[in-house]
N, C-alpha and C positions, 0 to 999 in steps of 0.2 A: 606871270609878272616876274621879271628878273631884276635882282638888286645887284648893282655894281658897287664895289668898295674901292675908294681911292687908296691904292697901295702906298702912296707916299705919306699918308697920314697914319702915324703910329701912336694912337692914344693910350695913355697909361693913367691908372687911378692909384692915388696914394691915400691909404687910410690906416687907422690903428685904434688901439684901445687896450684896456686891461684884460689880461688873460686869467682864467680860473687857476691854472697851474703852469709851471714851466715845461711840463711834459707834453703839452698839446697846443692846439690853436683854437680852443673854445673860449670865446669872450665872456667875461662875467656880466657885462651889460651891453647887449646888442643895440639897444636904443640909444646908448651913450657913446657909440663909436664916433671917433673924430675923423671926419671926411676932410682930408687936407685939400684935395682937388683933383682935377683931371688935367693932364699935361700933354702937350703935342708930341713929345719925344721922350726917350728913355733918360737922356742926360738931365733934362729939367725935372723929371719925376724923381730921379736919383738924388738930385740936389735938395729937393723938398723933403724927401724921405730922410736923408742924412740930417737935415736941420731939426726935424721933429724927433728923430731917434736920439740925437744928442741932447735935446732939451728935456728928455725924459730919462736920462741916464740913471738918475737916482731911484727910479721905480723899476725894480727888476721884473715885474709882471707886465709892464707896458711894452707893447710891440707895435711896430708899423710895418706895413707891407706895400709892395708895388704889384699891381695887377695889370697884365698886358691886355688891355681891352681890345686892341686891334686883333688879337688872336681869337677872341670870342666872336668877333664880327665876320671873320673869314668864313666863306661858305664851305 
C-alpha cells in the first residue's frame, strides 16, 4: 500500500509550556502543555506562535514552538 502526501498542504503545530530550566527544552509538566493548534501554513502558525509568545513574555520559563508536521509526514 502506497501513501501519497499532498505536497501543497504544509501543516504546522504550535505548542508550548513551562520549561524546567532556560538551558534546555525539557517541560516541567508535559500533561499541562498548551496545544495552540494545527495550521495549514507557516505564516498562520507563526502568527499564532507570536501571539502566544508575546502573551507569556513575563514568564521567562514559558516557551512556544512551531513543529513542521509536513516534514514528519514525508516518506
